[in-house]
KEDOSE-360605 format. One line per 8 residues: number of its first residue (from 1); their letters; for each residue x, y, z of N, C-alpha, C, CB. Coordinates in steps of 0.05 Angstrom, whole numbers, always signed. Atoms other than C-alpha are relative to their C-alpha. Last residue first. Glycine has a CB too. Example, Ala and Ser with C-alpha at 12.3 -4.5 7.8 and 13.67 -1.06 7.14 Angstrom:
# residues 2
2 = sa = -16 -24 -1 +273 -21 +143 -15 +22 +14 +9 +9 -29 | +18 -24 +0 +246 -90 +156 +18 +24 +0 -20 +1 +25
END
This chain:
# residues 353
353 = qcgsiiei = +18 +6 -22 -336 +650 -856 -7 -39 +13 -30 +15 -14 | -3 +8 -13 -274 +652 -896 -16 +5 +27 +18 +1 -4 | -1 +24 +16 -296 +659 -968 +10 -15 +22 +17 +0 -27 | +20 +8 +6 -302 +737 -959 +11 -36 +1 -11 +17 -27 | -20 +4 +24 -258 +774 -900 -25 -27 -21 +42 -18 +16 | -5 -38 +19 -299 +828 -854 +18 -25 -30 +39 +40 +28 | +26 -5 +13 -330 +761 -812 +10 +18 -33 -23 +23 +27 | +11 +21 +26 -263 +730 -797 -23 +16 -13 -14 -34 +12
345 = kvptnkei = +19 +8 -11 -235 +801 -758 -14 -31 -30 -20 +33 +9 | +8 +9 +14 -163 +831 -781 -24 -13 +11 +17 -10 -11 | -18 +29 -12 -146 +879 -729 -23 -23 -29 -10 -11 +53 | +26 +8 -10 -157 +955 -763 +10 -30 +8 -26 +3 -23 | -11 +18 -18 -85 +981 -772 -25 -6 +16 +24 +10 +18 | -22 +12 -9 -103 +1006 -839 +1 +2 +20 +20 +4 -8 | -15 -14 -3 -179 +1022 -850 +24 -13 +12 -11 +17 +12 | -14 +7 -29 -218 +972 -887 +25 +27 +8 +19 -35 -4
337 = sflvkkgv = -20 -16 +7 -274 +977 -943 +12 +1 +43 -15 +36 -23 | +9 -24 -14 -321 +923 -926 +28 +6 +0 -18 +0 +29 | +34 -2 +13 -330 +847 -960 -2 +27 +5 -29 -19 +18 | +14 -16 -27 -250 +845 -958 -32 +2 -10 +17 +36 +6 | +5 -31 +2 -226 +793 -1020 -16 +11 +33 -25 +6 -31 | +22 -9 -3 -179 +734 -1005 -13 +19 +2 -4 -5 +10 | +17 +8 +19 -119 +722 -1042 -30 +2 +11 +8 -29 -10 | -21 -19 +30 -71 +726 -982 -22 -6 -25 +42 -22 -11
329 = lknlykpe = +19 -21 +6 -124 +698 -912 +15 +20 -33 -2 +22 +33 | +22 +0 +18 -103 +629 -917 -12 +30 -9 -22 -18 +14 | -2 +0 +31 -31 +650 -903 -24 -5 -11 +19 -20 -10 | -6 -19 +13 -43 +691 -838 +9 -10 -37 +23 +14 +19 | +25 +1 +26 -91 +639 -810 +21 +21 -19 -41 +18 +10 | +18 +13 +20 -37 +622 -762 -15 -4 -19 -6 -5 +2 | -17 -2 +27 -22 +689 -744 -11 -21 -13 +35 -3 +2 | -24 +10 -11 -88 +696 -690 +23 -13 -33 -12 -29 +27
321 = lgfgprvs = -11 +38 +9 -138 +732 -714 +28 -14 +1 -3 -7 -33 | +4 +16 +20 -141 +801 -689 -2 -30 -8 +13 +8 -9 | +29 -9 +9 -143 +835 -621 -14 -8 -27 +2 +29 -2 | +26 +31 +14 -84 +804 -603 -17 +8 +1 -9 -30 +12 | +13 +28 -19 -35 +862 -594 -20 -16 -10 -13 +7 +28 | +16 -13 -27 +24 +863 -610 -19 +17 -18 +22 +20 +25 | -8 -21 -22 +38 +850 -693 -17 -10 +31 -13 +36 -12 | +6 +12 -31 +29 +791 -748 +16 +23 +19 +16 -37 +6
313 = rvadetil = -14 -1 -23 +15 +842 -811 +4 -22 +26 -8 +20 +8 | +20 +7 -24 -38 +849 -871 +30 -12 +14 -32 -25 -8 | +14 -12 -14 -22 +886 -928 -12 -17 +29 -18 +10 -18 | -25 -14 +4 +50 +859 -966 -30 +25 +29 +16 +12 -48 | -24 +6 -15 +18 +797 -978 +10 +14 +21 +19 -1 -14 | -37 +12 +14 -41 +817 -1013 +15 -11 +30 +27 +37 -18 | -22 +2 -17 -112 +813 -991 +19 -10 -16 -5 -14 +23 | -23 +17 -4 -151 +831 -1059 +17 -4 +25 +17 +6 -17
305 = dgaqldkv = -27 -1 +17 -203 +890 -1068 +11 -33 +15 +24 +35 +9 | -6 +26 +28 -280 +868 -1065 +29 +5 +0 -17 +6 -40 | +10 +22 +5 -291 +933 -1010 -4 -18 -18 -14 +2 +4 | +27 -5 +14 -236 +974 -1019 -18 -20 +0 +3 +7 -26 | +9 +23 +18 -170 +961 -969 -31 +15 -13 -4 -34 +20 | +19 -10 +4 -125 +1016 -935 -16 -17 -15 +4 +22 -8 | +10 -11 +27 -62 +976 -917 -26 +4 +7 +3 -18 -26 | -27 -38 -9 -25 +951 -844 -10 +18 -33 +62 -13 -3
297 = fylsrrfq = -17 -10 +37 -80 +909 -841 +22 +15 +3 -19 +23 -23 | +23 -37 +5 -82 +879 -770 +21 +4 -29 +6 +40 +37 | -10 -7 +24 -58 +792 -745 -23 +31 -6 -3 -30 -25 | +23 +6 +11 -44 +775 -677 +10 +15 -28 -28 +10 +16 | -6 +1 +25 +16 +770 -626 -32 -8 -17 +27 -23 -2 | -11 +15 +19 -3 +773 -558 +3 +10 -34 -16 -22 +2 | -21 -3 +7 -9 +830 -513 +11 -16 -19 +10 +1 +17 | +1 -20 +14 -81 +821 -501 +20 +8 -21 -3 +17 +17
289 = angqessk = +11 +20 +21 -71 +759 -463 +4 +19 -28 -38 -10 +7 | -27 +1 +26 -31 +796 -417 -12 -5 -24 +24 -25 +3 | -7 -18 +13 -85 +809 -367 +13 +6 -25 +9 +7 +13 | +27 +3 +15 -107 +728 -366 +5 +34 -1 -33 -17 +19 | +9 -11 +20 -41 +714 -349 -17 +9 -11 +2 -6 -9 | -22 -13 +4 -41 +713 -275 +12 +10 -33 +17 -18 +13 | +1 -27 -13 -89 +679 -266 +7 +10 -13 +8 +8 +20 | +3 -9 -32 -67 +619 -307 -6 +30 -3 +31 -6 +20
281 = rgydvkgm = +2 -31 -14 -85 +603 -380 -5 +1 +25 -21 +18 -11 | +24 -20 +14 -91 +520 -395 +19 +22 +11 -40 -1 +12 | -1 -26 +16 -35 +482 -395 -13 +12 -9 +9 +3 -15 | +25 -19 +10 -36 +446 -327 +14 +18 -20 -16 +20 +26 | -1 -3 +23 +3 +388 -297 -24 +17 -11 +3 -25 -9 | +23 +27 +5 +0 +405 -219 +0 -2 -34 -40 +8 +15 | +36 +4 +3 +29 +452 -169 -3 -26 -10 -16 +21 -24 | +2 +32 +10 +114 +451 -169 -25 -4 -13 +0 -21 +24
273 = aqwatkad = +2 -3 +33 +102 +525 -156 +8 -32 -16 +26 +29 -11 | +20 -23 +16 +76 +523 -94 -4 -7 -27 +13 +31 -1 | +27 +21 +7 +121 +465 -68 -13 +14 -14 -20 -11 +23 | -13 +15 +20 +185 +515 -90 -30 -28 -2 +39 -9 +13 | +2 -15 +24 +151 +570 -51 +1 -19 -18 +20 +22 -4 | +32 +6 +2 +136 +521 +17 +3 +15 -37 -27 +24 +33 | +13 +13 +9 +214 +518 +6 -22 -9 -10 +4 -4 +5 | -2 +1 +23 +229 +577 +9 -2 -29 -12 +20 +13 -6
265 = rclaalek = +10 -30 +22 +202 +607 +60 +0 -18 -23 +26 +34 -6 | +27 -6 +3 +222 +559 +104 -28 +5 -13 +1 +8 +4 | -5 +28 -2 +293 +553 +87 -41 -12 -2 +23 -9 +37 | +5 +3 +32 +290 +623 +86 -9 -27 -8 +27 +6 -17 | +18 -22 +19 +274 +632 +155 -8 -10 -27 +17 +28 -6 | +24 +19 -13 +332 +572 +179 -38 +5 -13 +1 +10 +39 | -4 +15 +10 +379 +622 +153 -18 -25 -6 +16 -2 +10 | +8 -19 +27 +356 +678 +188 -12 -25 -26 +36 +22 -13
257 = pelsfsdd = +24 -7 +7 +361 +633 +245 -9 +4 -21 -5 +14 +8 | -2 -7 -26 +432 +594 +241 -39 +19 -12 +39 +22 +12 | +24 -29 +14 +429 +542 +191 +1 +13 +33 -49 -13 -16 | +27 +4 -4 +485 +472 +217 -18 +31 -10 -2 -9 +35 | +11 +8 +15 +546 +451 +193 -40 +15 -9 +5 -28 +11 | +3 -14 +25 +589 +487 +237 -12 -12 -27 +24 +8 -5 | +9 -42 +6 +552 +489 +296 +2 -1 -31 +32 +33 +16 | +19 +0 +23 +549 +403 +307 +0 +25 -3 -28 -12 +3
249 = pgggkrdl = -9 +16 +11 +612 +394 +358 -16 -5 -31 +2 -19 +18 | +29 +25 -11 +582 +462 +385 +15 -22 -27 -51 +15 -9 | -21 +21 -11 +648 +518 +370 -17 -36 +3 +12 +15 +37 | +14 -4 -34 +591 +580 +366 +22 -23 +10 -44 -12 +6 | -32 +1 -12 +616 +595 +297 +0 -5 +38 +18 +37 -10 | -18 +19 +14 +554 +572 +269 +27 -6 +10 +3 +8 -27 | -28 -4 +8 +514 +605 +316 +18 -10 -7 +10 +5 +11 | +6 -21 +0 +439 +597 +343 +25 +14 -17 -7 +8 +27
241 = tvhkeils = -16 -11 -27 +441 +534 +314 -7 +25 +12 +30 +3 -5 | +7 -31 -9 +396 +493 +267 +31 +5 +27 -45 +2 +21 | -10 -5 -28 +408 +425 +241 -5 +28 +2 +31 -8 +6 | -12 -5 +7 +355 +412 +177 +12 +2 +25 -4 +12 -17 | -2 -4 -28 +304 +362 +167 +31 +13 -9 -4 -31 +22 | -27 -16 -4 +265 +372 +103 +9 +7 +26 -2 +24 -14 | -3 -12 -28 +195 +332 +101 +37 +7 -14 -7 -29 +36 | +19 -17 -18 +159 +325 +39 +5 +4 +27 -24 -9 +1
233 = aglavsti = -16 +4 -20 +218 +305 -20 -40 +11 +17 +40 +25 +2 | +23 +23 -14 +181 +295 -89 +11 +7 +40 +10 -48 -16 | -13 +33 +3 +246 +312 -136 -26 -12 +15 +37 -9 +19 | +3 -2 +32 +226 +396 -136 -6 -35 -6 +34 +15 -18 | +32 -8 -3 +224 +396 -57 -7 -8 -32 -8 +39 +8 | +24 +21 -5 +288 +370 -63 -17 -5 -5 -9 -4 +11 | +8 +16 +20 +316 +428 -95 -12 -25 +5 +18 -4 -15 | +17 -9 +17 +305 +465 -35 -15 -9 -30 +11 +19 -1
225 = attndith = +29 +9 -17 +342 +415 +5 -25 +8 -9 -2 +11 +28 | +8 +37 -4 +400 +413 -29 -27 +7 +2 +13 -22 +32 | +4 +3 +32 +397 +492 -42 +0 -29 -11 +24 +17 -16 | +40 +13 -6 +389 +512 +32 -5 -16 -32 -35 +40 +3 | +17 -17 +14 +470 +519 +50 -34 -20 +1 +16 +5 -35 | -4 -27 -20 +518 +479 +93 -16 +22 -13 +34 +10 +3 | -20 -18 +13 +505 +405 +64 -1 +36 +24 -15 +3 -41 | -20 +5 -25 +476 +352 +126 +21 +27 -21 +17 -45 +7
217 = dslgtvlg = -11 -8 +15 +398 +348 +91 +36 +8 +19 -21 +22 -14 | +7 -22 -32 +351 +303 +118 +26 +9 -7 -5 -16 +40 | -19 -9 -5 +308 +294 +63 +15 +10 +21 -2 +10 -10 | -5 -11 +8 +239 +262 +48 +34 +7 +1 -17 +10 +4 | -30 +5 +5 +204 +211 +37 +2 +29 +3 +11 -16 -28 | -9 -21 -1 +129 +186 +49 +26 +12 -4 -5 +4 +15 | -1 -23 -27 +132 +117 +30 -4 +30 -4 +29 +0 +15 | +18 -13 -4 +126 +73 -29 -23 +19 +23 -5 -13 -9
209 = freimdpi = +7 +7 -37 +183 +35 -21 -27 +16 +3 +28 +16 +28 | -19 +21 -6 +209 +33 -92 -11 -7 +23 +28 +7 +2 | +16 +23 +16 +169 +91 -123 +9 -26 +14 +8 -2 -34 | +36 -10 -6 +179 +147 -68 -6 -26 -20 -16 +40 -15 | +19 -8 -34 +247 +125 -57 -25 -16 -13 -10 +46 +11 | -11 +31 +2 +268 +120 -143 -8 -3 +30 +38 -8 -10 | +35 +6 +16 +224 +204 -136 +21 -40 -5 -13 +32 -51 | +27 -4 -2 +285 +214 -79 -18 -7 -5 -5 +10 -3
201 = trlnydep = -5 +24 -5 +362 +185 -120 -39 -7 +14 +32 -2 +25 | +9 +14 +16 +353 +232 -164 -4 -26 +25 +19 -2 -28 | +27 -5 +1 +377 +272 -110 -14 -1 -8 -6 +9 +0 | +5 +8 +27 +451 +253 -121 -41 -9 +4 +28 -31 -9 | +42 -3 -13 +459 +271 -38 -8 -17 -31 -24 +52 +4 | +10 +25 -18 +533 +271 -50 -20 +0 +5 +7 -4 +23 | +9 +29 +23 +538 +321 -106 +10 -25 +17 +22 -1 -38 | +32 +15 +27 +520 +367 -55 +9 -15 -8 -14 +14 -31
193 = papygsvc = -2 -24 +16 +589 +362 +0 -39 -20 -15 +41 +5 -27 | +10 +10 +20 +555 +334 +74 +6 +19 -30 -28 -3 +8 | +20 -1 +18 +588 +370 +131 +1 -16 -24 -2 +22 -7 | +11 -24 -21 +582 +329 +167 +21 +20 +3 -7 -12 +31 | -23 -4 -2 +574 +260 +122 -9 +27 +20 +17 +0 -29 | -6 -2 -30 +516 +219 +138 +28 +21 -7 +7 -38 +19 | -32 +12 +9 +483 +223 +65 +18 +16 +24 +13 +11 -40 | -17 -4 -31 +408 +223 +78 +31 -3 -14 -9 -32 +30
185 = hlialqec = -32 +12 +24 +349 +199 +33 +17 +22 +16 -2 +8 -48 | -14 -21 +10 +285 +206 +89 +36 -13 -14 +2 +23 +29 | -28 -3 -2 +238 +153 +107 +11 +23 -11 +13 -21 -12 | -7 -10 +22 +161 +162 +126 +25 -10 +4 -4 +27 -5 | -23 -6 +1 +120 +115 +164 +9 +11 -25 +12 -20 +7 | +8 -29 +17 +39 +116 +188 +40 +6 +4 -32 +33 +23 | +12 +1 +10 +30 +44 +215 +7 +27 -26 -19 -4 +18 | -4 -19 +4 +79 +18 +261 -14 +7 -28 +23 +2 +4
177 = gagraadi = +33 -13 -6 +54 -46 +283 +3 +27 -13 -11 +3 +37 | +3 -8 -34 +120 -84 +299 -31 +28 +4 +42 +19 +13 | +9 +28 -18 +117 -120 +229 -7 +9 +24 +23 -22 +4 | +14 -1 +2 +130 -44 +205 -17 -24 +5 +3 +11 -14 | +19 -22 -6 +176 -11 +228 -26 -33 +1 -3 +34 -31 | -7 +11 -30 +219 -91 +214 -19 +25 +8 +38 -1 +14 | +14 +16 -11 +198 -88 +148 -2 -5 +38 +10 -19 -15 | +25 -5 +6 +215 -11 +132 -14 -29 +12 -2 +7 -32
169 = aeqieead = +8 -16 -27 +281 -30 +173 -30 +6 -4 +18 +30 +3 | +3 +7 -25 +293 -87 +128 -3 +16 +25 +18 -12 +3 | +25 +9 +3 +278 -41 +60 -4 -17 +23 -5 -12 -26 | +24 -13 +12 +320 +1 +77 -22 -17 +2 +3 +8 -29 | -6 -6 -17 +387 -52 +87 -29 +22 +9 +30 +9 -4 | +3 +23 -22 +367 -74 +30 -16 +9 +15 +21 -9 +16 | +36 -1 -3 +367 -5 -14 -11 -26 +17 -17 -1 -33 | -7 -5 +25 +442 +14 +16 -39 -10 -3 +33 -21 -16
161 = amgtsiim = +19 +20 +4 +443 +42 +87 -12 -1 -28 -20 +2 +20 | -31 +35 -7 +496 +93 +94 -17 -23 +0 +21 -4 +42 | -36 -2 -4 +452 +150 +117 +6 -29 -3 +14 +12 +32 | -18 +21 +21 +376 +125 +112 +22 +11 -9 -14 -9 -27 | -13 -5 +25 +328 +167 +155 +25 -26 -8 +14 +32 +5 | -18 +18 -1 +270 +137 +197 +21 +6 -28 -16 -27 +1 | -20 +2 +23 +212 +163 +205 +28 -4 +2 -1 +20 -13 | -37 +10 +6 +161 +135 +247 +15 +15 -25 +3 -38 -10
153 = pkgtravy = -16 -11 +31 +88 +165 +272 +38 -11 +3 -3 +49 -2 | +4 -20 +4 +63 +130 +347 +18 +2 -40 +11 +18 +30 | +32 -17 +5 +34 +67 +357 +22 +27 -13 -28 +10 +40 | +23 -18 -5 +89 +57 +407 -28 +7 -16 +12 +21 +2 | +22 +15 -14 +106 -17 +384 -11 +14 +18 +6 -23 +12 | +23 +5 +9 +149 +18 +324 -36 -10 +21 +12 -20 -17 | +10 -24 -9 +193 +46 +383 -28 +4 -21 +25 +24 -3 | +10 -16 -26 +201 -26 +397 +0 +22 +5 +10 -3 +18
145 = eilpldia = +24 +7 -11 +210 -47 +323 -8 -1 +25 -4 -18 -6 | +31 +0 +20 +250 +0 +303 -18 -24 +14 +6 -8 -40 | +9 -8 -14 +304 -21 +375 -20 +19 -25 +20 +9 +21 | +18 -7 -19 +307 -83 +346 -9 +24 +16 +6 -13 +14 | +35 +2 +2 +316 -67 +277 -9 -6 +23 -13 -23 -20 | +11 +11 -30 +377 -31 +295 -22 -4 +1 +2 +16 +21 | -4 +19 +6 +402 -20 +221 -12 -7 +21 +22 -6 -7 | +11 +13 +27 +375 +46 +221 -3 -38 -4 +25 +13 -24
137 = efsaikya = +12 +15 -20 +411 +63 +288 -17 -12 -25 -15 +16 +28 | +2 +8 -16 +459 +110 +255 -3 -27 +6 -9 +11 +5 | -13 +11 +20 +412 +141 +204 +24 -14 +13 +7 +20 -20 | -22 -10 +15 +378 +166 +259 +8 -27 -18 +26 +11 +21 | -24 +17 -5 +312 +137 +279 +21 +6 -21 -8 -30 +1 | -30 +2 +23 +263 +191 +287 +12 -8 -4 +17 +7 -4 | -27 +0 -3 +197 +189 +327 +14 -3 -15 +8 -12 +12 | -19 +17 +29 +130 +218 +335 +30 -1 +2 -4 +16 -31
129 = pagldell = +7 +9 +20 +84 +252 +384 +3 -9 -24 -7 +7 -2 | -10 -2 +41 +120 +249 +435 -19 -5 -8 +23 -19 -19 | +6 -7 +21 +88 +249 +503 +1 +5 -26 -1 +6 +3 | +5 -22 +3 +133 +255 +556 -22 +3 -24 +26 +13 -4 | +10 -20 -20 +126 +195 +590 -4 +27 -11 +19 +2 +24 | +27 +8 +1 +135 +161 +515 -16 +16 +20 -1 -29 +7 | +13 -20 +19 +193 +205 +509 -22 -10 +13 +3 +1 -34 | +4 -30 -6 +223 +178 +563 -7 +15 -7 +9 +11 +3
121 = dvattdfp = +26 -5 -10 +197 +101 +543 +4 +25 +11 -10 -19 +19 | +32 +7 +5 +234 +114 +484 -18 +0 +26 -3 -32 -12 | +6 -24 +7 +305 +134 +519 -30 -3 -15 +25 +12 -18 | -4 -17 -31 +309 +71 +559 -18 +25 -13 +41 +11 +13 | +27 +2 -13 +298 +34 +502 -9 +16 +24 -3 -27 +6 | -1 +15 -8 +361 +64 +462 -31 -13 +5 +17 +6 +17 | -20 +23 +5 +379 +108 +407 +8 -22 +16 +20 +10 -4 | -2 +11 -18 +310 +161 +415 +26 -20 -9 -27 -10 +9
113 = ssfitigl = +1 +27 +18 +304 +206 +358 +11 -17 +25 +22 -1 -32 | -25 +22 +6 +268 +261 +379 +18 -28 -5 +7 +1 +7 | -13 +25 -2 +202 +304 +389 +29 -17 -13 -19 -14 -5 | -22 +20 -21 +171 +367 +396 +0 -21 -5 -3 -4 +28 | +1 +36 +0 +114 +397 +350 +29 +2 +15 -1 -21 -38 | -24 +21 +22 +118 +480 +357 -2 -31 +7 +39 +8 +7 | +16 +7 +19 +63 +518 +395 +12 -13 -19 -14 +18 -9 | +0 -3 +22 +110 +561 +435 -28 -3 -20 +20 -14 -4
105 = kraheflp = +14 -15 -13 +77 +526 +499 +6 +25 -25 +9 +3 +33 | +31 -3 -6 +84 +467 +478 -17 +22 +4 -4 -10 +20 | +8 -1 +28 +162 +479 +453 -41 +1 +10 +16 -35 -22 | +3 -33 +2 +162 +515 +530 -5 -15 -41 +41 +30 +15 | +19 -8 -16 +131 +442 +561 +13 +36 -23 +5 -9 +45 | +13 +12 +12 +185 +391 +515 -30 +19 +9 +5 -31 +5 | -5 -3 +31 +249 +425 +524 -36 +3 -15 +20 -35 -12 | +4 -45 +1 +227 +443 +604 -5 -4 -33 +44 +30 +11
97 = rhwewpmh = +19 -28 -9 +213 +367 +606 +9 +19 -9 -3 +9 +28 | +29 +13 +30 +273 +336 +556 -33 +12 +8 -6 -49 +2 | +16 -29 +20 +324 +380 +602 -28 -7 -16 +24 +11 -30 | +10 -20 -13 +330 +322 +655 +0 +24 -8 +9 +0 +18 | +29 +8 +3 +353 +267 +606 -23 +26 +17 -2 -34 +15 | +0 +11 -39 +419 +313 +598 -29 +0 -10 +13 +28 +37 | +12 -15 -14 +425 +329 +522 -6 -19 +18 -19 +14 -12 | +32 +5 -20 +473 +295 +496 -4 +17 +1 -5 -11 +26
89 = aeeyleyl = +27 -12 +21 +543 +335 +457 -27 -5 +17 -3 -20 -35 | -1 -31 +14 +599 +329 +505 -31 +13 -7 +17 -2 -32 | -2 -10 -33 +596 +264 +534 -8 +29 +2 +33 +0 +13 | +29 +10 -12 +572 +238 +463 -2 +9 +22 -5 -29 +4 | +25 -15 +20 +631 +261 +436 -20 -1 +11 -8 -8 -26 | +1 -27 -17 +675 +240 +504 -10 +15 -23 +31 +13 +14 | +2 +9 -33 +656 +154 +494 -9 +44 +7 +48 -19 +20 | +46 +2 +6 +653 +162 +414 +4 +17 +37 -29 -60 -1
81 = trgdwlgg = +16 +24 -3 +730 +178 +432 -27 +12 -3 +5 -15 +26 | +12 -2 -27 +767 +242 +406 -18 -23 +3 -16 +26 +3 | -20 -1 -32 +823 +254 +360 -16 -15 +15 +5 +32 +20 | -16 +5 +8 +781 +281 +289 +15 -9 +27 +8 +19 -17 | -22 +14 -22 +728 +295 +307 +15 -7 +11 +4 -7 +5 | +11 -23 -26 +700 +352 +247 +15 -7 +34 -40 -5 +3 | +23 -13 +7 +733 +294 +196 -3 +17 +27 -24 -20 -8 | +10 -25 +30 +784 +246 +207 -20 +16 +15 -21 -16 -35
73 = kikfddnd = -23 -11 +13 +796 +186 +258 -9 +17 -27 +21 -25 -7 | +8 -1 +17 +748 +177 +319 +25 +15 -32 -24 +13 +12 | -14 -31 +9 +773 +130 +367 -5 +20 -31 +33 -7 -2 | +32 -16 -2 +720 +69 +392 +8 +32 +0 -20 -9 +33 | +24 +13 +10 +759 +19 +356 -19 +18 +10 -4 -30 +9 | -3 -23 +27 +827 +53 +371 -29 -8 -16 +33 -8 -26 | -22 +17 +21 +828 +35 +439 -8 +14 -24 -3 -39 -4 | -34 -22 +17 +804 +93 +482 +14 -12 -4 +21 +21 +14
65 = cnltitdp = -31 +29 +12 +747 +47 +522 +3 +32 -23 -15 -54 -27 | -17 -32 -3 +670 +95 +555 +33 -15 -6 -3 +20 +45 | -30 +17 -27 +637 +42 +521 +9 +25 +3 +33 -28 -14 | -21 +7 +9 +569 +71 +465 +22 -4 +30 +7 +24 -24 | +0 +6 +15 +493 +97 +470 +40 -18 -21 -16 +24 -5 | +27 +19 +9 +466 +83 +534 +9 -2 -34 -38 +18 +7 | -7 +31 -5 +540 +92 +559 -20 -2 -8 +8 -14 +26 | -27 +3 +3 +545 +170 +533 -4 -35 +6 +21 +21 +23
57 = rytqlkva = -12 -3 -26 +462 +187 +549 +34 -15 -17 -21 -21 +33 | -18 +13 -4 +418 +190 +494 +14 +9 +28 +15 +1 -22 | +13 +17 -41 +352 +221 +478 +19 -13 -7 -37 -21 +13 | +0 +36 +10 +368 +267 +404 +0 -5 +25 +28 -17 -19 | -34 -10 -26 +327 +340 +403 +16 -41 -9 -19 +8 +65 | -24 +30 -2 +287 +352 +339 +11 -8 +12 +18 -5 -9 | -28 +7 -10 +239 +415 +328 +6 -31 +7 +4 +15 +24 | -9 +18 -23 +179 +415 +287 +37 +12 +5 -4 -40 -13
49 = dagakqae = +18 +18 -18 +136 +454 +237 +7 -20 +23 -13 -15 -16 | -10 +36 +6 +192 +506 +222 -15 -13 +12 +29 -13 +9 | +21 +10 +4 +169 +590 +216 -4 -40 -4 -5 +17 -24 | -8 +0 +23 +227 +619 +235 -20 -21 -18 +29 -6 +0 | +11 -36 +18 +191 +650 +293 +13 -9 -22 +16 +40 +14 | +29 -2 +10 +185 +573 +314 -2 +26 -18 -22 +1 +26 | +12 +10 +9 +257 +559 +306 -30 -1 -10 +7 -10 +8 | +0 -15 +30 +273 +615 +334 +4 -19 -18 +22 +22 -5
41 = eiirlane = +15 -34 +6 +248 +605 +400 -1 +3 -32 +22 +31 +15 | +28 +10 +9 +267 +513 +397 -16 +36 -1 -17 -30 +30 | +1 -1 +19 +342 +552 +397 -36 -15 -19 +28 -12 -3 | +5 -33 +19 +325 +600 +452 +2 -17 -33 +35 +34 +6 | +22 -12 +2 +310 +533 +494 -6 +31 -14 -7 -1 +25 | +28 +20 +8 +360 +498 +477 -23 +26 -16 -20 -18 +40 | +1 -1 +21 +411 +553 +483 -16 -10 -9 +15 -4 -7 | -5 -27 +6 +390 +568 +566 +8 -6 -40 +30 +14 +25
33 = lrgnhnas = +29 +10 +7 +390 +486 +569 -4 +34 -19 -27 -8 +38 | +18 -8 -8 +465 +490 +564 -23 +14 -4 +7 +4 +10 | -16 +1 -33 +528 +454 +546 -28 +20 +21 +45 +25 -1 | -30 -18 -14 +536 +474 +474 -6 -2 +28 +3 +37 -8 | +7 -11 -34 +451 +471 +463 +40 +12 +3 -14 -42 +34 | -15 -25 +5 +481 +452 +388 -4 +20 +27 -11 +14 -30 | -9 -15 -29 +481 +380 +410 +6 +32 -7 +32 -15 +13 | -36 +16 -10 +428 +359 +367 +20 +7 +21 +23 +4 -22
25 = leaivypp = -1 -10 -27 +360 +414 +363 +38 -9 -2 -27 -20 +28 | -13 +30 -19 +344 +384 +288 +15 +21 +21 +30 -29 -23 | -27 -5 -1 +300 +435 +258 +15 -20 +15 +5 +26 +11 | -9 -5 -15 +241 +402 +213 +28 +11 +14 -6 -10 +2 | -24 +1 +8 +206 +423 +155 +13 +6 +42 +6 +29 -31 | +8 -17 -25 +144 +401 +132 +25 +0 +15 -25 -12 +19 | -35 +12 -8 +150 +417 +65 -9 -6 +26 +33 +24 -2 | -27 -25 +4 +74 +441 +39 +17 -9 +22 -9 +38 +6
17 = hdsgirrg = -13 -13 -16 +25 +384 +27 +19 +19 -2 +7 -14 +11 | +16 -24 +0 +2 +349 -29 -8 +13 +24 -22 -5 -13 | -6 -24 +22 +61 +313 -27 -18 +16 -13 +12 -8 -21 | -1 +17 +38 +60 +286 +31 +0 +15 -15 -23 -17 -15 | -21 +2 +13 +49 +306 +112 +11 -17 -22 +11 -1 +15 | -4 +29 +18 -10 +315 +141 +28 +14 -8 -28 -9 -32 | -14 -17 +36 -5 +373 +209 +2 -31 -10 +44 +25 -1 | +26 -4 +12 -56 +342 +273 +10 +8 -31 -19 +24 +17
9 = aieiyslr = +12 -26 -19 +6 +334 +318 -21 +6 -10 +15 +27 +2 | -14 +0 -38 +36 +284 +272 -15 +24 +1 +43 +3 +12 | +14 -19 +1 +3 +255 +198 +16 -2 +37 -36 -3 -13 | -5 +2 -24 +29 +211 +144 -5 +27 +19 +26 -10 -2 | -19 -13 -19 +17 +223 +78 +2 -18 +30 -11 +32 +5 | -2 -31 +32 +5 +194 +0 +0 +14 +21 -31 +11 -29 | -2 -24 -13 +27 +126 +32 +2 +25 -14 +21 -2 +15 | -19 -18 +5 +29 +68 -24 -14 +15 +13 +9 +7 -25
1 = m = +16 -13 +0 +4 -8 -1 +2 +30 +0 -10 -10 +14
END
């Protein structure tokens, strides 16, 4: 069964609805609850549909170990252990309730990516309306099944997953009872170069998996995200920060508030411009139809005169016959006397009625 939309907190998400923009707070709180609260405020002001958290502790996502397996090599976090990174980046669990309450007060939807079953339990206690499975957890089928059993809508990000792994994640979610399921095309690079995104994958995902499909975008501007709307993306997720130079682990590839506002505006414009297949005259064109080309007499003619090639021209405005009739007029007689600069009308031409 092909899904035409899913619904989160009363908002329908699908190709027949404006793109659903998710502001990913991630680690951009930089260790301060005040920053997290402000990001929620800025996301709401910018017009985002939802703000998303990440719910884990360092010991629920990795081991406190410094051997080579647990050290990051290359990229933004080169040389750090996973435990060190997640200790700095994680959202303290005692912050979740005030963040959820703040978002609800502002009228913006809030949900999270859980990274283990205890995180799901916490979020259920908070009344989370939906769940996101992060790309790195897309192969954790037991976690997907646990989330699915909540009965809430689920969004699965597919960075690094091949088509078979994506299908396995979908099957796990479906098998455990998830009825409202969406997937996100994603490249798990931080930041990711636009040329890695291969956005033509999005319409293939829609056709192949039959699900509402969106984009988790880690490029450093909005071009990739807005382009994805033209290819069928119904959701857009972008990391958001107060200051790209803030020094946090995710700041450098995140949008600042003004850029988020531009994304919300421009993604909606792109969706509106997509519209539907329509060859008819548009409302904004109605007043300009008079400026199309048409046939006008450029010589004075008497009743009974033959129309010659130099007696008629195709010019603007459009009050005469269409130019396609020009060859048919040559050699015909006019029924009435005609002054030059008069539009050609079918009723004054002999043999053309």
